[in-house]
C-alpha positions in Angstrom: 90.4 95.7 101.5 92.9 95.1 98.7 94.4 92.8 97.6 91.8 90.0 98.2 92.7 87.3 100.7 95.0 84.7 99.3 96.9 86.9 96.8 99.6 86.4 95.8 99.0 82.7 95.5 101.8 80.2 96.3 103.3 78.8 93.2 101.7 81.4 91.0 102.7 84.7 89.3 100.8 87.9 90.3 101.6 90.5 87.6 101.2 94.1 88.5 101.2 96.8 85.8 101.2 100.5 86.3 101.7 103.8 84.5 103.9 106.8 85.1 101.0 108.9 86.7 100.0 106.0 89.0 103.0 104.0 90.1 102.2 100.9 92.1 105.0 101.2 94.7 102.4 101.4 97.4 101.0 98.0 96.5 104.4 96.3 96.4 105.2 97.7 99.9 101.8 96.6 101.2 102.2 93.0 99.9 105.6 92.7 101.6 104.3 94.2 104.9 101.2 92.0 104.9 103.3 88.9 104.2 105.8 89.6 107.0 103.0 90.6 109.5 101.2 87.3 108.7 104.3 85.3 109.2 105.2 87.0 112.4 101.7 86.5 113.8 101.4 82.9 112.8 105.0 81.9 113.9 105.5 80.4 110.4 109.1 80.5 109.1 109.5 82.1 105.7 111.9 83.6 103.2 111.3 86.8 101.2 113.4 87.9 98.2 113.1 91.5 96.9 114.8 91.9 93.5 115.0 95.6 93.1 116.1 97.4 90.0 115.5 101.0 91.1 114.5 101.6 94.8 117.3 100.8 97.4 116.7 98.9 100.6 116.6 102.1 102.7 113.4 103.2 100.9 111.8 99.9 101.5 112.7 100.0 105.2 111.5 103.6 105.6 108.1 102.8 104.1 107.8 99.5 106.0 108.4 101.3 109.3 105.1 103.2 108.7 103.3 99.9 108.8 105.1 98.9 112.0 107.3 96.4 110.2 111.1 96.4 111.0 112.8 95.1 107.9 116.2 95.2 109.6 115.1 92.5 112.0 114.0 90.3 109.1 117.2 90.9 107.2 119.3 90.1 110.3 117.4 86.8 110.7 118.2 86.0 107.0 114.5 85.7 106.3 114.5 88.7 104.0 117.0 89.4 101.3 117.4 92.4 99.0 119.1 91.8 95.7 120.4 94.8 93.7 119.5 93.6 90.3 121.5 96.1 88.2 124.4 95.6 90.6 124.4 91.8 89.9 124.2 91.9 86.1 126.0 93.9 83.4 124.7 94.9 80.0 125.8 92.3 77.5 125.8 89.4 80.0 123.0 86.9 80.5 120.6 87.1 83.4 121.6 83.6 84.5 123.7 84.7 87.5 120.6 86.5 88.9 118.4 83.5 88.2 120.9 81.2 90.0 120.8 83.4 93.1 117.0 83.2 93.3 117.0 79.5 92.6 119.5 78.9 95.4 117.4 80.9 97.9 114.2 79.0 96.8 116.2 75.8 97.3 117.1 76.8 100.9 113.4 77.6 101.7 112.3 74.2 100.3 115.1 72.3 102.2 114.0 74.0 105.4 110.4 73.2 104.8 109.3 76.8 105.3 105.7 77.7 105.1 105.5 80.7 102.8 108.0 82.2 100.4 107.5 85.5 98.6 109.6 86.7 95.6 109.1 90.3 94.4 110.7 91.5 91.2 110.5 95.3 91.0 110.6 95.7 88.1 111.5 94.5 84.6 111.4 97.8 82.8 114.9 99.1 83.8 116.4 95.9 82.4 114.9 96.8 79.1 116.4 100.3 79.4 119.9 99.0 79.9 119.7 96.8 76.8 118.2 93.4 77.6 116.0 92.3 74.7 112.4 91.3 75.0 113.4 87.7 74.3 116.0 87.6 77.1 113.5 89.1 79.6 110.7 86.7 78.4 113.0 83.8 79.0 114.1 85.1 82.4 110.6 85.7 83.6 109.5 82.3 82.4 112.4 80.6 84.2 111.7 82.6 87.4 108.0 81.6 87.2 108.9 78.0 86.8 111.3 78.0 89.7 108.8 79.7 91.9 106.1 77.2 91.0 108.4 74.3 91.7 109.2 75.8 95.1 105.6 76.7 95.7 106.7 80.3 96.2 104.5 83.3 95.4 106.0 85.5 92.7 105.1 89.1 92.1 106.4 91.0 89.1 105.8 94.7 88.3 105.9 95.9 84.8 105.5 99.6 83.7 103.1 100.2 80.9 104.6 102.7 78.5 101.8 102.7 75.9 98.4 102.2 77.7 95.9 100.3 75.6 98.6 98.9 73.4 100.5 96.1 75.3 104.1 95.5 74.2 105.5 92.0 73.4 106.9 91.6 76.9 103.6 92.4 78.6 101.8 89.9 76.4 104.3 87.3 77.5 103.9 88.1 81.2 100.1 88.0 80.8 100.4 84.4 79.5 102.4 83.5 82.6 100.3 85.2 85.2 97.6 83.6 87.4 96.2 87.1 88.2 96.9 90.6 86.8 96.5 93.8 88.9 96.1 96.8 86.7 96.9 100.1 88.4 95.8 103.2 86.4 95.3 106.9 86.9 91.8 108.3 86.8 90.5 108.7 83.2 89.1 112.1 84.2 92.5 113.3 85.4 94.1 114.0 88.8 91.9 114.4 91.9 92.8 115.4 95.4 90.5 112.7 96.9 91.4 109.8 94.5 94.9 108.8 93.4 93.9 106.2 90.9 92.0 103.0 90.1 92.8 99.2 90.5 91.3 96.3 88.5 92.0 92.6 89.0 91.9 90.2 86.1 92.3 86.4 86.0 95.3 85.5 84.0 96.0 82.8 81.5 97.4 80.5 84.2 94.6 80.9 86.8 93.2 77.6 88.0 89.7 76.6 89.2 91.2 75.3 92.5 92.4 78.8 93.5 89.6 81.2 92.6 89.9 84.9 93.5 87.1 87.2 92.6 88.0 89.4 89.8 87.5 93.2 89.8 86.7 94.3 86.2 87.7 97.7 84.9 84.1 98.8 84.9 83.9 98.2 88.6 87.5 99.1 89.5 88.4 100.0 93.0 89.7 103.5 93.6 92.5 104.3 96.0 93.9 107.3 97.8 97.6 107.5 98.9 98.3 108.6 102.4 101.5 108.9 104.5 100.8 105.5 105.9 100.1 103.7 102.6 96.8 103.6 100.7 93.1 103.4 101.4 90.7 101.6 99.0 87.1 102.3 98.2 84.4 101.7 95.6 83.8 104.4 93.0 81.8 107.3 94.3 82.4 106.3 98.0 85.7 108.0 98.8 84.4 109.0 102.2 83.7 105.4 103.2 87.1 103.6 103.1 87.2 99.8 102.7 
């Protein structure tokens, strides 16, 4: 099963990178659904923030329903908040208003002594496209990571890889902040009806010995197949035997 138990880690950044032929939407939706299912089953109170730059809440709700998760209920209970990133900021302005919203929500979670908090930023790339510089986005991601760490909240950031094998400056910065890095890629051999892509898991610069998660090197990457209900995962060469 993917991701491994424990990810994303409280107080740490889980970085997810993908490419145009293998978007990691399915993984973000799985992380949110798994988080809400765990909370519902354990009775733990929580707060989830989804900072979306592209997909609207309706798409998140539609996909979550396939995993038997009713996001409307979580929104109504104020345990789940969708933030329209591009609707909150304007080109030429700083990202401080967006950061202040996240910090306020994390403060509420800390004040209420909630058990688990998840923040998902999906994703940084559109902010680059509308004109924010690498320096501005680096500072924002660093501040977001620091605020999440202080609140012991798990932070997930997705970043699109435009030039595979040649990381840009923003990706290098994110890799320095991350405890773990999930790398979603298409098959090197091209498209396949049975396999949608591959996933590797690397320890990041901020991983700690106290929270060890077994890495999955690129040479032993898991493969996945997208279905109507999400994704199934399996070792290379075993697509018939789903993990």
